[in-house]
C-alpha positions as CSV (number, residue, x, y, z in Angstrom):
1,M,-35.5,18.7,-21.6
2,E,-38.7,20.8,-21.8
3,T,-40.4,21.5,-18.4
4,I,-44.0,20.4,-18.5
5,Y,-45.0,21.3,-14.9
6,T,-47.1,24.4,-14.3
7,H,-46.1,27.1,-11.7
8,R,-47.6,26.7,-8.2
9,E,-48.4,29.8,-6.3
10,N,-46.0,30.4,-3.4
11,S,-43.7,27.6,-4.6
12,I,-40.6,29.4,-3.4
13,V,-37.4,27.9,-1.8
14,N,-34.6,29.9,-0.3
15,I,-31.1,28.7,-1.5
16,L,-28.3,29.8,0.9
17,G,-25.0,29.7,-1.0
18,Y,-24.6,29.0,-4.6
19,G,-22.0,26.2,-5.0
20,I,-22.0,22.9,-6.9
21,T,-24.6,21.3,-4.5
22,T,-27.1,24.2,-4.6
23,Q,-26.7,24.9,-8.3
24,A,-27.8,21.4,-9.0
25,L,-30.7,21.8,-6.6
26,V,-31.8,25.0,-8.3
27,K,-31.8,23.1,-11.6
28,L,-34.1,20.4,-10.1
29,L,-36.4,23.0,-8.6
30,N,-36.6,25.0,-11.7
31,Y,-37.5,21.9,-13.7
32,Y,-40.6,21.7,-11.6
33,N,-41.2,25.5,-12.0
34,V,-40.3,26.2,-8.4
35,T,-38.9,29.7,-7.9
36,C,-35.6,30.0,-5.9
37,H,-34.4,33.0,-3.9
38,I,-30.7,32.6,-4.1
39,Y,-28.4,34.2,-1.5
40,D,-24.7,34.2,-2.1
41,D,-21.9,36.8,-1.5
42,K,-20.8,36.4,-5.1
43,F,-23.8,38.6,-5.8
44,T,-23.8,42.3,-4.8
45,R,-26.5,44.9,-4.4
46,D,-25.4,46.5,-7.7
47,T,-25.6,43.2,-9.6
48,C,-28.7,41.9,-7.7
49,A,-30.8,40.4,-10.5
50,L,-33.7,38.1,-11.3
51,D,-34.3,35.9,-14.3
52,S,-37.5,34.4,-15.5
53,M,-37.5,31.9,-12.5
54,N,-35.1,33.0,-9.8
55,H,-34.0,36.0,-7.7
56,Y,-30.4,36.6,-6.6
57,Y,-29.3,38.5,-3.5
58,P,-26.0,39.0,-1.6
59,L,-26.1,36.9,1.6
60,H,-24.4,39.4,3.8
61,D,-27.1,42.0,2.9
62,V,-30.0,39.7,3.6
63,T,-31.4,42.1,6.2
64,L,-32.3,44.4,3.3
65,Q,-34.6,41.9,1.8
66,V,-38.1,42.1,3.4
67,E,-39.7,39.2,1.6
68,R,-38.3,35.9,2.7
69,I,-41.6,34.2,2.4
70,S,-40.4,30.7,1.9
71,Y,-40.6,28.3,4.9
72,I,-37.8,26.2,3.5
73,S,-34.2,27.2,3.2
74,I,-31.6,24.8,1.7
75,I,-28.1,25.6,2.6
76,S,-24.8,25.0,0.9
77,P,-22.8,22.7,3.3
78,G,-19.7,24.9,3.5
79,I,-21.5,28.0,5.0
80,S,-20.4,28.4,8.6
81,P,-23.0,28.1,11.3
82,Q,-21.5,31.2,12.8
83,T,-22.8,33.3,9.8
84,A,-24.9,35.9,11.6
85,C,-27.6,36.4,8.9
86,L,-28.7,32.7,9.1
87,A,-30.8,33.6,12.1
88,L,-33.2,35.4,9.7
89,F,-34.1,32.2,7.8
90,K,-36.5,29.5,8.9
91,N,-36.0,25.7,8.7
92,I,-32.6,25.6,7.3
93,I,-32.1,22.1,6.0
94,S,-29.4,20.3,4.0
95,E,-29.4,18.9,0.5
96,Y,-29.5,15.4,2.1
97,D,-32.7,16.4,4.0
98,F,-34.5,17.7,1.0
99,I,-33.7,14.8,-1.3
100,Y,-34.4,12.3,1.4
101,F,-37.8,13.8,2.1
102,L,-38.8,13.7,-1.6
103,L,-37.7,10.1,-1.8
104,Q,-39.6,9.1,1.3
105,N,-42.8,10.8,0.1
106,G,-43.1,9.3,-3.3
107,A,-41.6,12.1,-5.5
108,M,-39.2,9.5,-7.1
109,T,-40.0,6.0,-8.2
110,D,-37.7,4.1,-5.9
111,A,-36.0,5.0,-2.7
112,P,-32.3,4.0,-2.9
113,Y,-30.4,2.0,-0.3
114,T,-27.9,4.5,1.0
115,V,-24.4,4.2,2.4
116,W,-22.8,7.3,3.9
117,V,-19.0,7.4,4.3
118,S,-17.6,10.0,6.6
119,G,-14.4,10.5,8.7
120,T,-11.4,12.8,8.7
121,N,-9.3,11.0,6.0
122,G,-10.0,8.4,3.3
123,K,-13.6,9.4,2.6
124,T,-13.2,9.6,-1.2
125,T,-11.2,6.4,-1.4
126,T,-13.6,4.5,0.8
127,T,-16.6,5.8,-1.1
128,E,-15.1,4.8,-4.4
129,M,-14.2,1.3,-3.2
130,T,-17.6,0.7,-1.7
131,A,-19.4,1.9,-4.8
132,L,-17.2,-0.3,-6.9
133,M,-17.8,-3.5,-4.9
134,L,-21.5,-2.8,-4.6
135,K,-21.9,-1.8,-8.3
136,A,-23.5,1.4,-6.9
137,R,-23.7,5.0,-7.8
138,A,-21.3,7.3,-5.9
139,G,-22.0,10.9,-5.0
140,G,-21.9,13.6,-2.4
141,N,-18.8,15.3,-1.4
142,I,-16.8,13.7,-4.2
143,G,-18.3,16.3,-6.5
144,I,-21.5,14.7,-7.6
145,P,-24.6,16.3,-6.0
146,L,-27.4,14.1,-5.0
147,T,-29.7,15.6,-7.5
148,E,-27.5,14.3,-10.3
149,L,-28.0,10.8,-9.0
150,L,-31.7,11.2,-9.8
151,D,-33.2,10.4,-13.2
152,Y,-35.6,13.2,-13.9
153,Q,-37.4,11.1,-16.6
154,H,-38.3,8.5,-13.9
155,T,-39.7,11.0,-11.4
156,T,-43.4,10.9,-10.5
157,N,-45.9,13.7,-10.8
158,V,-46.2,14.1,-7.0
159,F,-43.1,16.3,-6.6
160,H,-45.2,19.4,-5.8
161,S,-47.4,17.5,-3.3
162,A,-44.3,16.3,-1.5
163,L,-42.8,19.8,-1.5
164,S,-46.1,21.3,-0.3
165,L,-46.2,18.8,2.5
166,L,-42.8,19.7,3.6
167,M,-43.6,23.4,3.5
168,E,-46.9,22.9,5.3
169,Y,-45.2,21.3,8.3
170,A,-42.4,23.9,8.2
171,K,-44.9,26.7,8.6
172,H,-45.6,25.6,12.2
173,N,-42.2,24.2,13.0
174,N,-38.7,25.7,13.2
175,E,-37.2,22.8,15.2
176,Y,-36.8,20.2,12.5
177,V,-39.2,17.8,14.1
178,L,-41.3,15.9,11.5
179,P,-43.7,13.1,12.2
180,Q,-42.4,9.6,11.6
181,S,-45.3,9.1,9.2
182,L,-43.5,11.4,6.8
183,L,-40.0,9.9,7.3
184,Y,-38.3,6.5,7.4
185,K,-41.2,4.7,5.8
186,R,-40.1,3.6,2.3
187,V,-38.1,0.4,2.4
188,P,-35.2,0.7,-0.1
189,K,-34.8,-2.0,-2.7
190,I,-31.2,-3.1,-2.6
191,D,-31.4,-4.9,-5.9
192,K,-32.8,-1.8,-7.6
193,M,-30.5,1.1,-6.6
194,I,-27.7,1.8,-4.1
195,W,-26.2,5.2,-3.5
196,V,-22.8,5.5,-1.7
197,L,-22.3,9.1,-0.6
198,E,-19.1,10.7,0.6
199,T,-20.4,12.8,3.5
200,S,-18.6,15.8,5.1
201,S,-18.9,17.0,8.6
202,F,-20.5,20.2,7.1
203,S,-23.3,18.2,5.4
204,L,-23.9,16.3,8.7
205,H,-24.1,19.5,10.7
206,W,-26.9,20.9,8.5
207,T,-28.7,17.5,8.2
208,H,-31.6,17.1,10.7
209,F,-33.6,14.1,9.6
210,A,-32.1,12.3,6.6
211,L,-30.1,9.2,7.5
212,P,-28.3,6.3,5.7
213,N,-29.1,2.6,5.9
214,L,-25.4,1.9,6.5
215,Y,-23.0,4.5,8.0
216,I,-19.3,4.0,7.7
217,L,-17.2,6.3,9.9
218,L,-13.4,6.4,9.4
219,P,-11.1,7.5,12.2
220,L,-11.4,11.1,13.4
221,S,-8.7,13.7,14.2
222,Q,-8.8,17.4,14.5
223,D,-10.1,19.0,11.3
224,H,-12.3,22.1,10.5
225,I,-12.1,23.2,14.1
226,S,-12.7,26.9,13.4
227,W,-15.8,25.9,11.4
228,H,-17.3,23.7,14.1
229,G,-16.1,25.7,17.0
230,S,-14.4,22.8,18.8
231,Y,-13.2,19.3,18.3
232,E,-16.1,18.0,20.4
233,N,-18.6,19.7,18.1
234,Y,-16.9,18.1,15.1
235,I,-17.2,14.7,16.6
236,K,-20.8,15.2,17.7
237,D,-21.7,16.2,14.1
238,K,-20.0,13.0,12.9
239,L,-22.0,10.9,15.3
240,K,-25.3,12.7,14.7
241,V,-26.4,9.8,12.4
242,L,-26.6,7.5,15.4
243,M,-29.0,9.8,17.2
244,L,-31.1,10.0,14.0
245,M,-31.3,6.2,13.8
246,N,-32.9,6.2,17.2
247,K,-35.8,8.3,15.9
248,T,-36.9,5.5,13.5
249,E,-39.5,2.9,14.2
250,H,-37.1,0.1,13.5
251,P,-33.5,1.2,14.4
252,K,-32.3,-2.4,14.2
253,S,-32.7,-2.2,10.4
254,Y,-29.8,0.3,10.3
255,F,-26.1,-0.4,10.6
256,A,-23.0,1.6,11.5
257,L,-19.2,1.0,11.7
258,I,-17.6,3.3,14.3
259,P,-14.0,3.7,15.4
260,Q,-13.6,2.1,18.9
261,E,-11.2,4.8,20.0
262,L,-14.1,7.3,20.2
263,C,-15.2,5.4,23.3
264,Q,-12.3,7.1,25.1
265,L,-14.4,10.3,25.1
266,P,-17.3,10.3,27.6
267,F,-19.7,12.3,25.4
268,A,-19.0,10.1,22.4
269,T,-19.4,6.9,24.5
270,E,-22.8,8.2,25.7
271,I,-24.0,8.8,22.1
272,I,-22.7,5.4,20.9
273,A,-24.1,3.4,23.9
274,S,-27.6,5.0,23.5
275,C,-27.9,4.1,19.8
276,K,-30.3,1.2,19.2
277,A,-29.1,0.5,15.7
278,N,-26.5,-2.3,14.9
279,I,-23.1,-0.9,15.7
280,F,-19.7,-2.5,15.1
281,L,-16.8,-0.9,16.9
282,Y,-13.5,-1.5,15.1
283,Q,-9.9,-1.0,16.2
284,D,-7.8,-1.0,13.0
285,S,-7.5,-2.7,9.6
286,L,-6.1,-5.9,11.2
287,H,-9.2,-6.2,13.5
288,L,-11.5,-5.6,10.5
289,C,-9.7,-8.1,8.3
290,E,-9.8,-10.9,10.9
291,Y,-13.4,-10.3,12.0
292,F,-14.9,-10.1,8.5
293,G,-12.7,-12.8,6.9
294,I,-10.8,-10.6,4.5
295,T,-8.1,-12.9,3.2
296,R,-4.4,-12.1,2.9
297,D,-4.5,-11.8,-0.9
298,Y,-7.0,-8.9,-0.6
299,R,-5.3,-7.3,2.4
300,E,-2.0,-7.0,0.5
301,L,-3.6,-5.2,-2.4
302,F,-3.1,-1.9,-0.5
303,R,-0.7,-0.5,2.0
304,E,-1.8,1.7,4.9
305,P,-3.7,4.0,5.1
306,F,-5.5,2.6,2.0
307,R,-5.7,-0.9,3.6
308,L,-7.8,0.6,6.3
309,D,-10.1,2.3,3.8
310,F,-10.6,-1.1,2.0
311,A,-11.1,-3.0,5.3
312,V,-13.7,-0.5,6.5
313,S,-15.5,-0.6,3.2
314,L,-15.7,-4.3,2.9
315,G,-16.3,-4.7,6.7
316,G,-19.3,-2.4,6.4
317,I,-20.7,-4.2,3.4
318,R,-20.4,-7.6,5.2
319,F,-21.7,-6.2,8.5
320,A,-24.9,-5.0,6.7
321,Q,-25.0,-8.3,4.7
322,L,-25.1,-6.5,1.4
323,P,-24.4,-8.6,-1.8
324,C,-21.1,-7.4,-3.4
325,D,-18.4,-8.5,-5.8
326,V,-15.2,-8.1,-3.8
327,A,-13.1,-9.2,-6.8
328,R,-13.8,-5.9,-8.4
329,I,-11.6,-4.2,-5.9
330,K,-8.6,-5.5,-7.9
331,E,-9.5,-2.9,-10.5
332,Y,-9.3,0.0,-8.1
333,Q,-6.5,2.7,-8.5
334,I,-5.7,5.2,-5.7
335,G,-6.7,8.7,-6.8
336,E,-4.4,11.6,-7.6
337,Y,-2.7,13.7,-4.9
338,R,-3.0,11.0,-2.3
339,M,0.6,9.6,-1.7
340,Q,1.1,9.7,-5.4
341,E,4.7,8.7,-6.3
342,K,7.0,9.8,-9.0
343,V,10.7,9.1,-9.4
344,H,12.6,11.8,-11.1
345,N,16.4,12.2,-11.4
346,G,17.0,9.5,-8.8
347,I,14.7,11.2,-6.2
348,L,11.3,9.9,-5.1
349,F,8.6,12.6,-5.0
350,I,5.4,12.0,-3.0
351,N,2.5,14.2,-3.9
352,D,0.1,14.0,-1.0
353,S,-1.6,17.4,-1.5
354,K,-4.8,15.9,-0.3
355,G,-3.2,15.4,3.1
356,T,-5.0,18.5,4.5
357,N,-4.9,17.6,8.3
358,P,-2.2,16.3,10.7
359,H,-3.7,12.8,10.9
360,A,-3.4,12.3,7.1
361,T,0.2,13.6,7.1
362,L,1.2,11.4,10.0
363,A,-0.2,8.4,8.0
364,A,1.9,9.4,5.0
365,L,5.0,9.9,7.2
366,E,4.6,6.5,8.7
367,S,4.5,4.9,5.3
368,Y,7.9,6.5,4.4
369,K,9.7,6.4,7.8
370,N,12.6,4.5,6.3
371,H,13.3,7.3,3.8
372,T,15.5,10.4,4.1
373,L,12.6,12.9,3.9
374,Y,12.3,16.5,3.0
375,L,8.8,17.5,4.0
376,I,6.7,20.5,2.8
377,L,4.3,21.5,5.5
378,G,1.8,24.3,5.8
379,G,-1.1,26.2,4.5
380,D,-4.3,27.0,6.5
381,S,-4.6,24.8,9.5
382,K,-8.1,26.1,10.2
383,G,-7.5,25.7,13.9
384,A,-6.2,22.2,13.9
385,Q,-3.2,21.4,16.2
386,L,-0.2,19.9,14.4
387,E,1.5,18.7,17.6
388,M,1.0,15.1,16.8
389,L,3.5,15.4,13.9
390,Y,6.5,16.9,15.6
391,P,7.7,13.9,17.7
392,H,7.7,11.7,14.6
393,I,9.4,14.4,12.5
394,K,12.1,14.8,15.2
395,Q,12.6,11.1,15.7
396,H,13.1,10.4,12.0
397,N,15.3,13.5,11.3
398,I,12.9,14.9,8.8
399,E,13.7,18.4,7.5
400,V,10.7,20.7,7.2
401,F,10.0,23.5,4.6
402,S,7.0,25.5,5.7
403,I,4.6,27.4,3.5
404,G,1.3,29.3,3.6
405,K,-0.7,31.2,6.1
406,D,0.5,29.1,9.1
407,G,4.0,28.6,7.8
408,Q,5.7,31.0,10.2
409,Y,4.0,29.4,13.2
410,I,4.9,25.9,12.0
411,A,8.6,27.0,11.6
412,S,8.6,28.5,15.1
413,T,7.2,25.3,16.6
414,C,9.6,23.1,14.7
415,R,12.5,25.1,16.2
416,E,11.1,24.5,19.7
417,Y,11.3,20.8,19.0
418,G,14.8,21.0,17.6
419,I,13.7,20.2,14.0
420,I,15.6,21.5,11.1
421,V,13.2,23.9,9.3
422,C,13.1,26.6,6.7
423,F,10.2,29.0,6.3
424,C,9.7,29.4,2.6
425,G,6.2,30.9,2.2
426,T,5.4,29.5,-1.2
427,L,5.6,26.1,-2.7
428,Q,7.9,27.3,-5.4
429,R,10.4,28.7,-2.9
430,A,10.1,25.5,-0.9
431,M,11.0,23.3,-3.8
432,Q,14.0,25.6,-4.7
433,A,15.2,25.4,-1.1
434,I,15.0,21.6,-1.1
435,F,16.9,21.4,-4.3
436,T,19.6,23.7,-2.8
437,R,19.7,21.7,0.5
438,I,20.1,18.3,-1.2
439,R,22.9,19.7,-3.4
440,Q,24.6,21.2,-0.3
441,R,24.5,17.9,1.6
442,H,26.3,16.1,-1.2
443,C,24.6,12.9,-0.1
444,D,24.1,9.9,-2.3
445,P,20.9,8.1,-1.4
446,S,21.4,4.7,0.1
447,P,19.1,1.6,-0.4
448,E,18.4,1.6,3.3
449,N,17.3,5.3,3.5
450,P,16.3,6.4,0.0
451,L,15.9,10.1,-0.7
452,A,12.3,11.5,-0.9
453,V,10.6,14.9,-1.2
454,M,7.1,14.9,0.2
455,L,4.3,17.4,-0.1
456,S,1.9,16.5,2.7
457,P,0.9,19.9,4.1
458,A,-1.4,18.8,7.0
459,C,-3.3,22.0,6.2
460,A,-5.9,23.2,3.8
461,S,-4.8,24.9,0.6
462,T,-7.4,27.7,0.3
463,D,-5.0,30.4,1.6
464,Q,-3.1,30.1,-1.6
465,Y,-5.0,27.9,-4.0
466,L,-8.6,27.2,-5.1
467,S,-8.2,23.6,-3.8
468,Y,-5.7,20.9,-2.9
469,K,-5.8,19.8,-6.6
470,Y,-4.3,23.0,-7.8
471,R,-1.6,22.7,-5.1
472,G,-0.9,19.2,-6.2
473,E,-0.7,20.3,-9.9
474,E,1.8,23.0,-9.0
475,F,3.9,20.5,-7.1
476,A,4.0,18.2,-10.1
477,Q,5.0,21.0,-12.4
478,L,7.8,22.2,-10.0
479,I,9.3,18.7,-10.0
480,E,10.0,19.1,-13.7
481,E,11.0,22.8,-13.5
482,V,13.1,22.9,-10.3
483,F,14.6,19.4,-10.5
484,K,15.2,19.4,-14.3
485,E,18.8,18.7,-13.3
486,S,19.7,16.3,-10.6
487,P,20.9,17.9,-7.4
488,L,22.8,14.8,-6.5
């Protein structure tokens, strides 16, 4: 589509990191003839370039760039707050902040009603379920940037005035404090547009004033500890939304579902107790189903942990009194690489590559505790402790085959617990070792304890793969290659 907006002097925005989120933002800004100074380590000093609209610089060499004249810097959510050069930029805000400010100041025709879904596990599933029942648009961390939820043809011609307003306040402010007259003022029209956004702890960390109308928080466990610095910081970022709700003129118009177990932590209890919004503290899926009248026929559509995802989703919808079509949930199918089952040569294979932290893996193990399990564990734990897994693994005589960056440490810890373990390093060697082990045992699977091979690594995949999807794809391929003959 041809850009019809004229260039405005000093319309420059810093973009920190050039991933999916920020690439979409650059596209939006360029549509309005806004120049972007883009900083990412995929660029080098030798390849530093500029096109007709943007300038590209290496992030780690940012000290070499004298002109950082923009007062606004929008950051890619994955960039660590420990990145030293970030201190050189003013007013670092998130994609959520930027789009929220535009929506609140008339740059788009309608401000959507927003539901944010966060937590350690189940975010994608809960986001998809919520969007399905609300007939809403889903985006965020599921791979759809917020800018792609906007219809450019329906934007108003006040984009530049909204951007200029944000920059004008930013000139005199590096503490993210904006007057309420600029925020929280447009009442969303539920019957017009609803966004359901999967929201990571990274996005929440960098968000300073945007907030949802409904916040659904799934249970938390240790995850991304090296990024956040501590488990306490991780939880505080997840609860930041509650503190932002207090800044609004009418906090009682906002809703949040929060795990009750967080009240065991004094600092979390203080945040929750001080929030003036409507908060519902839930215990588990049974508590949610009973309180919000979720009937047995719907409860039994999913087993745990997906039952909790559904209960939190519908519970949040009913708590906020949003109109929905619950019958649509019968159409929902669980996504790939989340406890995905395949029977091959008499063996059940469970592809749970998306189980990237110990809480997710424990949930998967609980679901198959009556099976004779061979478990592939490992990757990059990113500072998370896996100790919660070992008592269950020991109790149920699960054999472990460890892989990846933390595979040696996992194997060593398993031996301390008296768990049968084999350090394999790679997924391929793990599958070959499992095949050999099953053949050596000469065991026929019994109906009471059927045989199963599970990939649920409790770790991130990025030490060996581009993402958990590639790890899951390789596991699926190795089922066919390594187990082309039955080991039984």
